[in-house]
Each structure stands twice: as structure tokens, then as C-alpha cells.
C-alpha positions in Angstrom: 129.4 -186.4 163.4 127.2 -185.3 160.7 125.5 -186.6 157.7 125.0 -190.4 157.2 123.6 -191.4 153.3 121.0 -194.1 155.0 117.9 -193.6 155.7 115.8 -195.9 157.8 112.2 -196.8 156.5 110.1 -199.7 158.4 109.3 -202.0 156.0 106.5 -203.5 158.3 104.9 -200.0 159.4 105.5 -198.3 156.1 106.0 -201.0 153.3 104.7 -198.1 150.7 104.7 -194.4 150.4 103.2 -192.3 147.8 102.5 -188.7 147.4 102.9 -185.8 145.0 105.5 -183.2 146.1 105.2 -179.6 144.7 108.1 -176.9 145.2 105.4 -174.2 145.8 104.6 -176.1 149.2 106.3 -175.2 152.1 106.9 -179.0 152.6 108.2 -180.1 149.5 111.5 -180.8 151.1 113.8 -179.3 148.0 116.4 -179.9 148.1 116.5 -183.5 149.3 120.5 -184.2 149.7 121.9 -187.3 148.6 121.0 -190.6 150.6 119.8 -194.3 150.0 117.6 -196.7 151.4 116.9 -200.3 150.8 113.5 -199.5 148.8 113.1 -198.7 145.4 111.9 -195.3 144.3 110.0 -193.9 141.2 109.4 -190.3 140.5 107.2 -189.2 137.9 107.7 -185.7 136.9 104.6 -183.8 136.5 106.0 -180.5 135.9 109.1 -178.0 135.7 112.4 -179.3 135.9 114.5 -181.0 138.5 118.1 -181.8 139.0 118.7 -185.2 140.0 121.7 -187.0 141.5 122.1 -190.6 141.1 125.4 -192.6 142.3 128.0 -190.1 140.5 125.8 -188.8 138.1 123.5 -185.5 137.5 120.7 -185.3 135.2 118.3 -182.6 134.5 114.8 -184.1 134.2 111.7 -182.5 132.8 108.0 -182.9 132.3 106.7 -186.7 131.6 110.3 -188.1 132.6 110.3 -191.0 134.7 113.2 -192.0 137.1 114.1 -195.2 138.9 115.7 -195.4 142.1 116.9 -198.7 142.7 117.7 -200.2 146.2 120.6 -198.9 147.7 121.1 -196.3 145.2 122.6 -193.1 146.5 120.3 -190.2 145.1 119.3 -186.8 146.0 116.5 -184.5 144.1 116.8 -180.3 143.6 114.9 -177.9 141.6 116.5 -176.9 138.5 115.2 -173.0 139.2 114.3 -171.8 142.0 111.7 -169.7 140.3 110.1 -172.6 138.2 107.4 -174.6 139.6 108.3 -178.4 140.1 105.8 -181.2 140.7 106.4 -184.9 140.8 104.9 -188.2 142.2 107.1 -190.0 144.5 106.3 -193.3 144.8 108.5 -195.7 147.4 108.2 -199.8 147.9 109.6 -202.5 149.4 110.7 -205.2 146.8 110.5 -207.8 149.1 106.8 -207.7 148.7 106.7 -208.0 144.9 105.4 -211.4 143.5 107.5 -213.8 141.4 106.0 -214.8 138.1 106.4 -218.3 138.0 105.1 -219.4 134.8 107.7 -217.2 132.6 110.3 -217.3 136.2 110.4 -213.7 136.5 111.5 -212.3 139.9 110.7 -208.3 140.2 112.5 -208.4 143.7 115.6 -210.2 141.9 115.6 -207.8 138.8 115.4 -204.7 141.3 118.2 -205.9 143.4 120.3 -206.6 140.3 119.8 -203.1 138.8 123.3 -200.9 138.8 122.8 -197.4 137.4 126.3 -197.3 135.9 124.7 -200.1 133.3 121.0 -199.4 133.2 119.7 -195.9 132.1 117.3 -195.1 134.9 115.6 -192.0 133.3 112.9 -192.6 130.8 112.4 -190.1 128.1 108.9 -188.5 127.9 108.5 -190.3 124.6 108.8 -193.7 125.9 106.6 -192.9 128.8 103.8 -191.6 126.7 104.0 -194.9 124.7 103.7 -196.9 127.9 101.1 -194.9 129.5 102.5 -195.0 133.0 100.9 -191.8 134.1 97.4 -193.1 134.8 99.4 -195.9 136.8 101.0 -193.3 138.8 97.5 -191.5 139.4 95.9 -194.7 140.8 98.7 -195.4 143.1 98.9 -192.0 144.7 95.1 -191.9 144.7 94.7 -195.2 146.1 97.7 -194.6 149.1 95.9 -191.3 150.1 92.5 -193.3 150.5 93.7 -196.4 151.8 90.3 -197.6 150.8 89.6 -202.0 151.5 92.6 -203.7 149.8 94.4 -200.8 148.6 97.6 -202.4 149.1 96.7 -204.9 146.4 96.0 -202.4 143.9 99.5 -200.6 144.7 101.0 -203.9 144.1 99.4 -204.7 141.1 100.5 -201.2 139.5 103.9 -201.5 140.6 104.2 -204.8 139.1 102.9 -203.2 135.7 105.2 -200.3 135.7 108.4 -202.2 136.6 107.5 -204.8 134.0 106.6 -201.9 131.4 110.4 -200.4 132.2 112.0 -203.7 131.8 110.7 -204.4 128.4 111.9 -201.2 127.6 115.4 -202.3 128.5 114.6 -205.2 127.0 114.0 -203.8 123.6 116.8 -201.1 123.7 119.1 -204.5 123.7 120.0 -204.7 127.5 120.3 -207.8 129.1 117.4 -207.9 132.0 119.0 -207.6 135.1 119.6 -210.2 137.5 120.6 -211.0 140.9 124.7 -210.2 141.4 125.3 -212.8 144.4 123.6 -215.7 146.2 120.5 -214.6 148.5 122.7 -216.1 151.6 124.8 -213.4 151.1 122.3 -210.3 151.0 121.8 -210.0 154.7 126.0 -209.6 155.0 126.0 -207.0 152.2 123.1 -204.7 153.4 124.7 -205.1 157.1 128.4 -203.9 155.6 126.4 -201.1 153.5 125.2 -199.6 156.8 128.5 -200.4 158.7 130.4 -198.5 155.7 127.9 -195.5 156.1 128.3 -194.8 159.8 132.2 -195.4 159.7 133.5 -193.8 156.4 135.1 -191.4 158.4 137.5 -194.4 159.6 140.2 -196.3 157.8 138.1 -198.9 155.9 139.5 -201.8 154.1 138.0 -204.7 152.3 140.3 -207.0 154.0 138.6 -205.5 157.9 135.2 -205.7 155.8 135.5 -209.3 154.4 137.0 -210.7 158.3 133.4 -208.8 159.5 131.4 -211.1 157.2 133.4 -214.1 157.6 134.9 -214.2 154.1 138.1 -214.4 152.6 139.4 -211.7 150.9 138.9 -212.7 147.1 135.2 -214.3 148.2 134.0 -211.0 149.8 135.9 -208.7 147.1 134.3 -210.6 143.9 131.0 -210.6 145.6 130.9 -207.0 146.9 131.7 -205.9 143.1 129.0 -208.3 141.5 126.4 -206.3 143.8 127.3 -202.9 143.7 129.1 -202.6 140.6 132.3 -201.6 141.9 134.9 -202.5 144.2 135.0 -202.1 148.1 137.4 -199.4 147.9 135.7 -197.1 145.1 132.6 -197.9 147.1 134.0 -195.9 150.3 135.3 -193.2 148.3 132.0 -193.0 146.6 130.4 -192.8 150.2 132.9 -190.1 151.7 132.8 -187.8 148.7 128.7 -187.9 148.8 128.4 -187.0 152.3 131.1 -184.4 151.4 128.7 -182.9 148.8 126.3 -182.8 151.3 127.9 -180.8 153.6 129.2 -178.5 151.1 125.8 -177.9 149.9 124.0 -177.7 153.1 126.5 -176.2 155.5 129.2 -173.3 155.4 131.9 -175.4 156.6 135.3 -174.8 155.0 136.6 -177.5 152.5 139.6 -178.6 154.8 137.1 -179.1 157.7 135.3 -181.2 155.5 137.8 -183.3 154.1 138.9 -184.0 157.6 135.0 -184.9 158.6 135.1 -187.6 156.1 138.4 -189.6 156.8 140.8 -187.2 154.5 143.6 -186.0 156.1 144.9 -184.7 152.9 143.1 -181.8 151.8 144.5 -182.1 148.5 143.9 -185.7 147.8 140.3 -185.3 149.0 139.9 -182.0 146.3 141.3 -184.4 143.8 139.2 -187.7 144.8 136.1 -185.3 145.0 136.8 -183.8 141.3 137.7 -187.4 140.0 133.8 -188.4 141.1 131.8 -185.3 140.6 133.7 -183.7 137.5 134.3 -180.3 139.3 136.1 -179.2 142.5 134.3 -178.8 146.2 134.6 -175.0 145.6 133.2 -175.4 142.4 130.2 -177.2 143.6 129.3 -175.0 146.3 129.5 -172.1 144.1 127.5 -173.8 141.8 124.7 -174.5 144.3 124.7 -170.8 145.1 
């Protein structure tokens, strides 16, 4: 079976990662297929334009734009124009390492866990970024991670906190209620395991009832907490997983549409095409053609 979306990162060996990606370098990795992980990820576009997929939304982002991928957000990155150089900073971090502000009762970890890309705009325009003066913080993070001087992780964490607080303040000024965790912490591990299970069994017949039983929850408790955690029903989440895997196969293989439909769990190719178009706005063949 081809393509799981889940990307494992060892939180002990690699609690942080920061680097500059350049499309002119052979190791840039573009295009990066759709995937998800438990880390939060930040991009700062330095030059050129990139095509960002975030859950089921696609945006073209240019210079001085910052993009936040919350934990568990399915995302992918590609150059907008292959002839155009694209450079951007990448910062990945385990939100569990972020501190809480006891004086003002702020938990950045809880805030990150509560972000849904369907509610919060996770791309921040250049005018906002320049006002927040985020570039020096990204530059320092990348420098500290590269040089790994004494106590670099403390500076790294402090800069991440500054960036995240500024982004949260930006949302607050625009009238968004600041995100809060959607479920009780005691459920978090169970739902993390369910996410991984869906990602590795999406081609099977999955139901909310079956997954609820695996968690030892009633169907109603499971369904309510699932929606609060992911901002979509369990059925919608499973469908989105299948369609995102299908998109990777369309863009990075030569398999025909009917084969891909079967591989991701659809016995009816016509139904698969309808589901794909509903989520992506184009048919599978149109998606493949647009990718070139």
C-alpha cells in the first residue's frame, strides 16, 4: 500500500528543526507531498512564490508571508512556477515543549492544539508580518539551530513563543476568539492513536462505531469529542484522508484514476470522483493535468 500521510518525528531526538529551503538546491525536496505530523510548523517565505495546500484549501503565498501549520494539519508545499526561485525558512517544533504563562493563564501548547484551519486563517500577509517584525526571530532561530551553541534550545524556544504570541495577538485584533483545546487532556492520546490508525487503514471499511469501540467510548462521546478535536465528523475525516492520499498518488505516480480509487478504499470510481471534486474543487484528471 502506497503513501501514508503521517510523518513520524522523534520528539526526544529531534524536538526542533529549523533550516532554509531553496528550490535551486537539489535537496530542496519540492514538491513536498501532503502529510501531517504532531509538530507545529512555521514557514517564512523569503523569495518567490509557493503553492501551499492546507487540509483541503490551496493558497499561493509570496515573499514575507508566514504560514502556520498546526499540529495534525495535513499540508503540502510546491513551487508556484518551476522557473521561479523559491526560498523559505522552515521551523518545526514539538508544542509540548512550550511553556505556559501562569500570570495571564496562557498555554501555547493548548492554543496550538485548538487551532482549526477551517476557523483560523493560518497564512499571515506581508503587511502584518512586517508590522510584527518576525523576520529577525526566524533568522535567529535558524542560526541558533545551525550553530547549536550553548543553551541554543532556550533561545529557540523563547523565539518560538514570541512568534506564536504575536500571531495569536494578530487573530485577537481581528476579532477571533483565541483557540482553546477541544477535548479533555485525558482523551488526547486516544485520539492521537486513532489518527494514526485511520492513516494506516484508510483503505479499509472504517466507521465511527468501530473506532469508538477501539477507544472504549460510546458512539456519542466519541463523535462529539472527535468533532471538537478535528473540526469535522469522523466520516468527513476519513474521506479527507482518502482523498489526500489519492491526491498524492495522482501527482506523484502514473497510476490511472480507477486504480487509485480502489487503492484508497473506493470500489465505485464514479463515487470517488464525486468525493474528490467535492473536497478539491476539481476532478482527479483535472488535478493531474494542472500539475503537469
